C-alpha positions in Angstrom: 92.0 -26.5 24.5 95.3 -27.8 25.8 94.2 -31.3 25.1 93.4 -30.5 21.5 96.7 -28.8 21.1 98.5 -31.8 22.7 96.6 -34.2 20.4 97.5 -32.1 17.3 101.1 -32.0 18.3 101.2 -35.7 18.8 99.5 -36.3 15.4 102.1 -34.0 13.8 105.0 -35.8 15.5 103.7 -39.2 14.5 103.0 -38.2 10.9 106.5 -36.8 10.5 107.9 -40.3 11.4 105.6 -42.2 9.0 106.6 -43.3 5.5 104.6 -42.4 2.4 106.0 -45.3 0.4 103.8 -46.2 -2.5 101.6 -43.1 -2.3 101.0 -40.8 -5.2 103.2 -37.8 -4.7 101.7 -34.5 -3.6 101.8 -32.2 -6.7 101.6 -28.7 -5.1 104.0 -26.5 -3.3 101.2 -25.0 -1.2 98.9 -26.3 1.5 95.8 -27.8 -0.1 93.6 -26.2 2.6 95.0 -22.7 3.1 97.1 -22.1 0.0 100.1 -21.2 2.2 103.5 -22.0 0.8 104.7 -25.3 2.3 107.7 -24.8 4.6 106.8 -21.2 5.5 105.5 -22.3 8.9 108.0 -25.0 9.6 108.1 -28.6 8.2 104.9 -29.5 6.5 102.5 -32.1 8.0 102.4 -35.0 5.6 99.7 -37.7 5.5 98.5 -40.3 3.0 94.8 -40.3 2.3 93.5 -43.1 0.1 96.8 -43.6 -1.6 97.4 -39.8 -2.1 100.1 -38.0 -0.2 98.8 -34.7 1.2 100.8 -31.9 2.7 99.6 -29.3 5.1 101.2 -26.1 6.4 100.1 -26.7 10.0 98.0 -29.1 12.1 94.8 -27.0 12.0 94.7 -27.4 8.2 94.7 -31.2 8.7 91.7 -30.8 11.1 89.9 -28.8 8.4 90.8 -31.3 5.7 89.3 -34.2 7.8 85.9 -32.4 7.9 85.5 -32.8 4.1 88.5 -34.5 2.3 86.7 -34.8 -1.0 86.4 -31.0 -1.2 90.1 -30.6 -1.0 91.1 -33.6 -3.1 89.2 -32.0 -6.0 91.8 -29.2 -5.9 94.6 -31.5 -6.8 95.5 -31.9 -10.5 94.6 -35.2 -12.0 
């Protein structure tokens, strides 16, 4: 469990340093996985998936997203 938490913390730290230049902006003010207001749990975790910026409220939501990205991408407005 500690290794998983350490890996999630590292992924969060690295993603916070990355640039999303050229990606399509994230259109929601909530986490695409949980529906939680972004920023309510600290700085959002931001990634770029296939050219689309995605924001999560916390690292566990990123893990859930990775299981089935298409399911969550369908929730974004076109």
